[in-house]
N, C-alpha and C positions, 0 to 999 in steps of 0.2 A: 122641822121637818122629823117626821118618824123614820127611825132605823130600819132599813130593811136588807133583807139576805135574800140572795136569789141561786139559784139551781138551775142550770140547763140540761133538760131531760133528753132533748134529741138534738139532733143536727139535720140539716138539708141534704137529701141526695142530689149533689150538685157537683159540678167539676171543681169548683174553688174549695169545697169541703175536701174533697179526694187528695188534691195538689197540695193543701196545708196540712192535711194528716200525714201525707208521707213525705214532708219536709221540703218538697221541691219548690214552694214558694212561700213567701210571709203572706199572711191575710192581706194586706195592703197590697202586694203584688198581682196576688190572685184576683182581686177585685177591680182593678184598674186594666186587666187583661180581656180583650175580646170575645173571650170563652166564658168570662166571669158569670153570666145567667145561663149557663148550659146545665141542663138536669140531665141526672143520670138513669133516673129512673121516675116513673109515673103512675099514677092508677090507670089503669087501661092501656097499658103498654101492649103492642103488638109485635115488638121485636124482642123476644125474650120472656124471661119469667120474671114477676117482681118480687124482691127479697122484702118479706114483710119483716118490721121492726115492731118488737111489742115490748111494752116495759110496763111494772107495776110500779105504784107510787102511793104512799099515804098522805093525804092533804090533813094536818094538823089545823084547830081551830084559830082563825082569824088568818091563814093563809090562802094564796090565790092561784089557781093553776089556770095559766094563759097558754091557749093555741093559736097559733097564726099562721099565715102564708108569707112566702118572701116577700109581697106586696106591703107588709108591715116591717117585717126583719130587715129589709134592703135599707131602712131609714133611721133603724136602732143600733142593727149589729152587736150591740152587747147588752146581756141580760139586765147589768147593771142600770142602763139607760132607760129601759122600759119599767123597771123596778122603781126608778125614781118617779118618773112620770106616774105612774099608778099610785104610788105611796103621795104624791100631791094630790092627786084625785081624792083620793080617799080621805086626806086630811081637809081638803077644801068643803068638800061635800058632808063630811060627818056620817051622820044616821042616814041621809038622803041618799049616800052610794049605793048604785046597784051595777051589777055586771053590765047591763046594757049601757049606763052612763059611762062608764069606764070603755068599753068596746068603742062608745061613739066619739069620745074625746081621743082615741088611737089612731081611728080610722081619720079624723079629722087633722091630728097631727100629720100622719104620713102624707096626706094629701097636700097639706101645705108645705111639707118639705120636697115635695115634688109629684107623688103620687103616680108614677110612670109603670105602675104594675096593678092588678087586683089586689084588692086588700081585705084579707079575710081573718075576722080576729073571733075569737070566743072565750068566755072567762068563767071559772067556777068561783064565787065567792065562798070559802068554806065558813059557815056561820059560826060565832063563838060559842054556840051553845050546843055544837054538834059534838059528839065523842069520837 
């Protein structure tokens, strides 16, 4: 398998992320708590103002940008797991790999692991010939 490097660019606006960041719970403890799937802000919030998170990053040739909802993330929990699965797909499909084919496999994998939430995935494959 090809070597992959992963970098997490964002985190959920969730109770889990807040308590883990504050050092109140380990990630495992927080994920097993009844509040684990509570969100702290969402688009269209009526109670309070949304804190918008904006980042800028460059995508190098042959890199992949993955955007996903917690419906996918809940079944991987680590960027390395997603990177490995994407690496497997790129290796298996070779020249025939597309953003759509990778998204489809990731959704199928999340559904196979339980699929208890909506699963949204978008991928940008940076072309090796882009600058």
